[in-house]
LORO-897232 format. One record per atom (N, C-alpha, C, O): residue number from 1; residue in three letters; chain; atom name; y, x, z. Coordinates in steps of 0.001 Angstrom, whole numbers, always signed. Atoms other than C-alpha are relative to their C-alpha. Example, Ala and Ser with C-alpha at 12.3 -4.5 7.8 and 13.67 -1.06 7.14 Angstrom:
BEGIN
  num  residu  chaine  atome        y        x        z
    1     ALA       A      N    -1190     +890       +0
    1     ALA       A     CA    -4500   +12300    +7800
    1     ALA       A      C    +1200     +900       +0
    1     ALA       A      O    +1181    +1936     +665
    2     SER       A      N    -1190     -820      -60
    2     SER       A     CA    -1060   +13670    +7140
    2     SER       A      C    +1090     -770     +730
    2     SER       A      O    +2198     -261     +899
REM end
This chain:
BEGIN
  num  residu  chaine  atome        y        x        z
    1     MET       A      N      -82    -1349     +343
    1     MET       A     CA   -70400   +22398   +57266
    1     MET       A      C      -93     +844    +1308
    1     MET       A      O     -859    +1806    +1376
    2     ARG       A      N       -2     -754    -1217
    2     ARG       A     CA   -69742   +23636   +60765
    2     ARG       A      C     +155    -1049    +1225
    2     ARG       A      O     +732    -2129    +1100
    3     ASP       A      N      +18     +891    -1211
    3     ASP       A     CA   -70162   +22132   +64334
    3     ASP       A      C    +1531     -148     +435
    3     ASP       A      O    +2399     +713     +290
    4     GLN       A      N    -1297     +339     -537
    4     GLN       A     CA   -67188   +20426   +65847
    4     GLN       A      C     +379     +945    +1180
    4     GLN       A      O     -406    +1032    +2124
    5     GLY       A      N     -462     -812    -1056
    5     GLY       A     CA   -65235   +22864   +68082
    5     GLY       A      C     -387    +1409     -197
    5     GLY       A      O     +146    +2265     +508
    6     LYS       A      N     +485    -1365     +342
    6     LYS       A     CA   -66971   +25960   +66666
    6     LYS       A      C    +1010     +740     -880
    6     LYS       A      O    +1448     +178    -1884
    7     GLN       A      N     -998     -613     +794
    7     GLN       A     CA   -64582   +28524   +65317
    7     GLN       A      C     -694     +708    -1272
    7     GLN       A      O    -1820    +1199    -1191
    8     LEU       A      N     +499     -608    +1211
    8     LEU       A     CA   -65073   +29849   +61755
    8     LEU       A      C     +618    +1473      -67
    8     LEU       A      O    +1832    +1674      -29
    9     ASP       A      N     -621    -1296      +67
    9     ASP       A     CA   -64782   +33611   +61520
    9     ASP       A      C     +492     +330    -1318
    9     ASP       A      O      +77     -303    -2288
   10     PRO       A      N     -671     -280    +1277
   10     PRO       A     CA   -62725   +35205   +58789
   10     PRO       A      C    -1012     +285    -1151
   10     PRO       A      O     -778     -134    -2285
   11     SER       A      N     +950     -356    +1074
   11     SER       A     CA   -65752   +36519   +56838
   11     SER       A      C     -642    -1261     -458
   11     SER       A      O     -893    -1386    -1657
   12     GLN       A      N     +659    +1275     +384
   12     GLN       A     CA   -67337   +33053   +56825
   12     GLN       A      C     +969     -797     -867
   12     GLN       A      O     +603    -1321    -1919
   13     ALA       A      N    -1061     +677     +712
   13     ALA       A     CA   -64073   +31504   +55712
   13     ALA       A      C     +138     +587    -1409
   13     ALA       A      O     +247     -163    -2379
   14     GLU       A      N     -166     -726    +1308
   14     GLU       A     CA   -63772   +34102   +52878
   14     GLU       A      C    -1162     -345     -880
   14     GLU       A      O     -986     -564    -2079
   15     GLN       A      N    +1176     +339     +871
   15     GLN       A     CA   -67323   +33363   +51701
   15     GLN       A      C      +32    -1520     -480
   15     GLN       A      O     -338    -1838    -1611
   16     ILE       A      N     -117    +1409     +447
   16     ILE       A     CA   -66738   +29578   +51652
   16     ILE       A      C    +1089     -134    -1011
   16     ILE       A      O     +868     -794    -2026
   17     VAL       A      N    -1114      +51    +1011
   17     VAL       A     CA   -63408   +29949   +49817
   17     VAL       A      C     -529     +520    -1345
   17     VAL       A      O     -370     -134    -2376
   18     ALA       A      N     +522     -654    +1206
   18     ALA       A     CA   -65088   +32300   +47287
   18     ALA       A      C     -988     -934     -753
   18     ALA       A      O     -951    -1027    -1979
   19     SER       A      N    +1025     +887     +636
   19     SER       A     CA   -67959   +29811   +46641
   19     SER       A      C     +573    -1301     -465
   19     SER       A      O      -45    -1988    -1278
   20     LYS       A      N     -620    +1277     +354
   20     LYS       A     CA   -65560   +26852   +46326
   20     LYS       A      C    +1300     +211     -869
   20     LYS       A      O    +2074     -717    -1103
   21     ALA       A      N    -1253     -381     +759
   21     ALA       A     CA   -62827   +28684   +44252
   21     ALA       A      C     +318    -1073    -1151
   21     ALA       A      O    +1423    -1608    -1245
   22     GLY       A      N     -199     +997    +1158
   22     GLY       A     CA   -63271   +26376   +41167
   22     GLY       A      C     +428    -1373     +473
   22     GLY       A      O    +1334    -1976     -102
   23     ASP       A      N     -355    +1247     -581
   23     ASP       A     CA   -63114   +23271   +43239
   23     ASP       A      C    +1359      +14     +626
   23     ASP       A      O    +2112     -947     +469
   24     LEU       A      N    -1289     -118     -651
   24     LEU       A     CA   -60125   +24431   +45205
   24     LEU       A      C    +1122     +107    -1168
   24     LEU       A      O    +2209     -462    -1061
   25     GLY       A      N     -973     -159    +1168
   25     GLY       A     CA   -58347   +25377   +41892
   25     GLY       A      C     +290    -1382     -633
   25     GLY       A      O    +1432    -1684     -979
   26     ARG       A      N     -126    +1332     +550
   26     ARG       A     CA   -58951   +21858   +40570
   26     ARG       A      C     +799     -859     +914
   26     ARG       A      O    +1638    -1620     +430
   27     ILE       A      N     -728     +767    -1024
   27     ILE       A     CA   -57613   +20293   +43762
   27     ILE       A      C    +1403     +426      +72
   27     ILE       A      O    +2294     -419     +163
   28     VAL       A      N    -1366     -507      -81
   28     VAL       A     CA   -54589   +22491   +43879
   28     VAL       A      C     +813     -364    -1227
   28     VAL       A      O    +2006     -651    -1140
   29     SER       A      N     -725     +260    +1294
   29     SER       A     CA   -53720   +21883   +40205
   29     SER       A      C     +123    -1576     -227
   29     SER       A      O     +762    -2022    -1180
   30     SER       A      N      -78    +1487     +218
   30     SER       A     CA   -54127   +18053   +40630
   30     SER       A      C    +1434     -473     +308
   30     SER       A      O    +2256     +280     +830
   31     SER       A      N    -1333     +625     -196
   31     SER       A     CA   -51091   +15688   +40794
   31     SER       A      C     +389     +140    +1462
   31     SER       A      O    +1493     +585    +1776
   32     ASP       A      N     -222     -119    -1446
   32     ASP       A     CA   -51441   +15545   +44650
   32     ASP       A      C     +278    +1430     +398
   32     ASP       A      O    +1191    +1711    +1174
   33     GLY       A      N     -176    -1410     -351
   33     GLY       A     CA   -51783   +19281   +44859
   33     GLY       A      C    +1412     +611     -360
   33     GLY       A      O    +2020    +1433     +325
   34     GLN       A      N    -1356     -462     +490
   34     GLN       A     CA   -48613   +19820   +42842
   34     GLN       A      C    +1091     -563     +864
   34     GLN       A      O    +2064     +142    +1136
   35     LYS       A      N     -977     +667     -816
   35     LYS       A     CA   -46649   +17365   +44969
   35     LYS       A      C      +80     +624    +1383
   35     LYS       A      O    +1173     +804    +1919
   36     VAL       A      N     +103     -769    -1245
   36     VAL       A     CA   -47817   +19090   +48179
   36     VAL       A      C     +561    +1374     -139
   36     VAL       A      O    +1293    +1839     +734
   37     LYS       A      N     -624    -1349     +223
   37     LYS       A     CA   -46961   +22484   +46728
   37     LYS       A      C    +1536     -120     -100
   37     LYS       A      O    +2240     +746     +419
   38     ALA       A      N    -1493      +29      +54
   38     ALA       A     CA   -43394   +21284   +45919
   38     ALA       A      C     +572     -342    +1322
   38     ALA       A      O    +1697      +84    +1583
   39     LEU       A      N     -400     +249    -1383
   39     LEU       A     CA   -43059   +19980   +49484
   39     LEU       A      C       +2    +1296     +741
   39     LEU       A      O     +977    +1585    +1436
   40     MET       A      N     +180    -1212     -714
   40     MET       A     CA   -44229   +23263   +50842
   40     MET       A      C    +1053    +1050     -415
   40     MET       A      O    +1584    +1785     +417
   41     GLN       A      N     -990     -932     +490
   41     GLN       A     CA   -41889   +25290   +48546
   41     GLN       A      C    +1401     -274     +595
   41     GLN       A      O    +2201     +658     +680
   42     GLN       A      N    -1212     +298     -658
   42     GLN       A     CA   -38963   +23521   +50199
   42     GLN       A      C     +193     +752    +1297
   42     GLN       A      O    +1323    +1089    +1653
   43     ASP       A      N      +59     -663    -1274
   43     ASP       A     CA   -39894   +25203   +53476
   43     ASP       A      C     -565    +1439     -139
   43     ASP       A      O     -929    +2055     +862
   44     ALA       A      N     +721    -1277     +181
   44     ALA       A     CA   -41252   +28461   +51895
   44     ALA       A      C     +493    +1061     +843
   44     ALA       A      O     -354    +1752    +1408
   45     ASP       A      N     -505    -1099     -821
   45     ASP       A     CA   -38975   +30884   +53752
   45     ASP       A      C     -475     -191    +1527
   45     ASP       A      O     -982     +707    +2201
   46     LYS       A      N     +423     +268    -1393
   46     LYS       A     CA   -39636   +29155   +57092
   46     LYS       A      C    -1468     +188     +202
   46     LYS       A      O    -1873     +729    +1232
   47     LEU       A      N    +1443     -180     -185
   47     LEU       A     CA   -43417   +29081   +56494
   47     LEU       A      C     -282    +1419     -104
   47     LEU       A      O    -1102    +1873     +694
   48     LYS       A      N     +430    -1422      +34
   48     LYS       A     CA   -43559   +32750   +55457
   48     LYS       A      C     +425     +682    +1227
   48     LYS       A      O     -332    +1522    +1713
   49     GLN       A      N     -409     -604    -1306
   49     GLN       A     CA   -41601   +33771   +58548
   49     GLN       A      C     -951     -345    +1110
   49     GLN       A      O    -1317     +493    +1934
   50     ALA       A      N     +892     +533    -1000
   50     ALA       A     CA   -43866   +31542   +60662
   50     ALA       A      C    -1308     +752      -34
   50     ALA       A      O    -1838    +1158    +1000
   51     VAL       A      N    +1224     -734     +189
   51     VAL       A     CA   -46932   +33215   +59192
   51     VAL       A      C      +66    +1446     +461
   51     VAL       A      O     -818    +1913    +1180
   52     GLN       A      N     -286    -1360     -378
   52     GLN       A     CA   -45578   +36704   +59636
   52     GLN       A      C     +119     +233    +1544
   52     GLN       A      O     -325    +1240    +2095
   53     SER       A      N     -244     -104    -1395
   53     SER       A     CA   -44600   +36058   +63197
   53     SER       A      C    -1012     -634     +890
   53     SER       A      O     -937     -540    +2115
   54     GLY       A      N    +1113     +710     -759
   54     GLY       A     CA   -47681   +34062   +64223
   54     GLY       A      C     +432    -1230     +667
   54     GLY       A      O     -170    -1650    +1656
   55     ASP       A      N     -577    +1186     -573
   55     ASP       A     CA   -45582   +31007   +64929
   55     ASP       A      C     -869    -1283     -340
   55     ASP       A      O     -563    -2058    -1246
   56     ILE       A      N     +966    +1095     +157
   56     ILE       A     CA   -48450   +28491   +65186
   56     ILE       A      C     +684    -1376      +71
   56     ILE       A      O     +381    -2276     -712
   57     SER       A      N     -682    +1260     -235
   57     SER       A     CA   -46235   +25729   +66369
   57     SER       A      C     +762     -504    -1295
   57     SER       A      O     +654    -1675    -1658
   58     THR       A      N     -660     +331    +1282
   58     THR       A     CA   -44087   +25759   +63150
   58     THR       A      C     -953     -295    -1104
   58     THR       A      O     -689    -1155    -1944
   59     LEU       A      N     +976     +262    +1060
   59     LEU       A     CA   -47125   +25899   +60965
   59     LEU       A      C     -711    -1293     +325
   59     LEU       A      O    -1045    -2046     -590
   60     LYS       A      N     +680    +1368     -282
   60     LYS       A     CA   -48752   +22959   +62789
   60     LYS       A      C     +996    -1062     -311
   60     LYS       A      O     +600    -2064     -904
   61     GLN       A      N    -1051    +1001     +224
   61     GLN       A     CA   -45513   +21004   +62576
   61     GLN       A      C      +77     -231    -1575
   61     GLN       A      O     +177    -1371    -2030
   62     THR       A      N      -98     +166    +1497
   62     THR       A     CA   -45382   +21614   +58780
   62     THR       A      C    -1177     -725     -536
   62     THR       A      O    -1023    -1646    -1338
   63     PHE       A      N    +1150     +655     +528
   63     PHE       A     CA   -48948   +20634   +58149
   63     PHE       A      C     -293    -1432     +586
   63     PHE       A      O     -941    -2267      -44
   64     ASP       A      N       +6    +1384     -539
   64     ASP       A     CA   -48752   +17607   +60461
   64     ASP       A      C     +907     -869     -926
   64     ASP       A      O     +529    -1975    -1311
   65     GLY       A      N     -904     +808     +836
   65     GLY       A     CA   -45803   +16430   +58373
   65     GLY       A      C     -650     -251    -1471
   65     GLY       A      O     -560    -1326    -2063
   66     LEU       A      N     +650     +251    +1315
   66     LEU       A     CA   -47751   +17041   +55102
   66     LEU       A      C    -1068    -1034      +83
   66     LEU       A      O    -1256    -1807     -857
   67     MET       A      N    +1016     +916      -70
   67     MET       A     CA   -50602   +15045   +56441
   67     MET       A      C     +505    -1424     +104
   67     MET       A      O     -268    -2354     -124
   68     GLN       A      N     -506    +1324     -127
   68     GLN       A     CA   -48335   +12088   +57006
   68     GLN       A      C     +432     -515    -1359
   68     GLN       A      O     +774    -1692    -1476
   69     THR       A      N     -257     +518    +1259
   69     THR       A     CA   -47647   +11963   +53264
   69     THR       A      C    -1333     -492     -727
   69     THR       A      O    -2436       -5     -479
   70     GLN       A      N    +1282     +410     +699
   70     GLN       A     CA   -50054   +10113   +50980
   70     GLN       A      C     -692    +1099     -747
   70     GLN       A      O    -1918    +1212     -739
   71     GLU       A      N     +572    -1044     +764
   71     GLU       A     CA   -50513   +13064   +48823
   71     GLU       A      C     -648    +1105     +859
   71     GLU       A      O    -1694    +1643     +496
   72     GLY       A      N     +598     -948     -895
   72     GLY       A     CA   -51175   +15421   +51629
   72     GLY       A      C    -1270     -439     +645
   72     GLY       A      O    -2210     +345     +778
   73     ALA       A      N    +1228     +666     -520
   73     ALA       A     CA   -53723   +13032   +53212
   73     ALA       A      C    -1126      +74    -1036
   73     ALA       A      O    -2249     +489     -751
   74     ARG       A      N     +974       +1    +1025
   74     ARG       A     CA   -55452   +12672   +49907
   74     ARG       A      C     -600    +1393     -215
   74     ARG       A      O    -1811    +1608     -268
   75     LEU       A      N     +397    -1435     +260
   75     LEU       A     CA   -55506   +16409   +49315
   75     LEU       A      C     -972     +551    +1051
   75     LEU       A      O    -1981    +1166     +707
   76     ILE       A      N     +835     -374    -1097
   76     ILE       A     CA   -56998   +17107   +52752
   76     ILE       A      C    -1372     -690     -125
   76     ILE       A      O    -2419      -65      +43
   77     GLY       A      N    +1245     +708     +140
   77     GLY       A     CA   -59571   +14401   +52185
   77     GLY       A      C     -827     +597    -1192
   77     GLY       A      O    -2052     +678    -1103
   78     GLU       A      N     +810     -618    +1123
   78     GLU       A     CA   -60596   +15992   +48861
   78     GLU       A      C     -636    +1358     +482
   78     GLU       A      O    -1787    +1670     +179
   79     ILE       A      N     +411    -1352     -513
   79     ILE       A     CA   -60877   +19431   +50571
   79     ILE       A      C    -1223     -307     +945
   79     ILE       A      O    -2265     +343     +866
   80     GLN       A      N    +1031     +262    -1020
   80     GLN       A     CA   -62958   +17906   +53372
   80     GLN       A      C    -1348     -490     -732
   80     GLN       A      O    -2453     -142     -317
   81     LYS       A      N    +1151     +387     +719
   81     LYS       A     CA   -65293   +16244   +50865
   81     LYS       A      C     -672    +1153     -698
   81     LYS       A      O    -1899    +1226     -764
   82     MET       A      N     +601    -1093     +711
   82     MET       A     CA   -65711   +19447   +48902
   82     MET       A      C     -715     +967    +1029
   82     MET       A      O    -1697    +1624     +682
   83     MET       A      N     +672     -872    -1012
   83     MET       A     CA   -66602   +21347   +52148
   83     MET       A      C    -1295     -511     +498
   83     MET       A      O    -2105     +247    +1032
   84     LYS       A      N    +1215     +632     -435
   84     LYS       A     CA   -69339   +18883   +52914
   84     LYS       A      C    -1135     +148     -999
   84     LYS       A      O    -2313      -28     -687
   85     LYS       A      N    +1157     -136    +1019
   85     LYS       A     CA   -71212   +19502   +49668
   85     LYS       A      C     -810    +1265     +186
   85     LYS       A      O    -1763    +1503     -556
REM end
């Protein structure tokens, strides 16, 4: 989809998300998606604050932790497959 190391600008990301909305919805509503959502809701206030303040370290730590769960790894794998189509 994009070259390694190349940044995706916000308008490109928006176009990709719009074109993949149905697939993203299916992934998010899947069993793995719901488990990841529940995990993220446990830290919802911390994540919201991190996004608002631009605290990339907290966001990275959260997503690194999610990637270490089976559900998170499968979910990201599904998204990566979807993006290559």
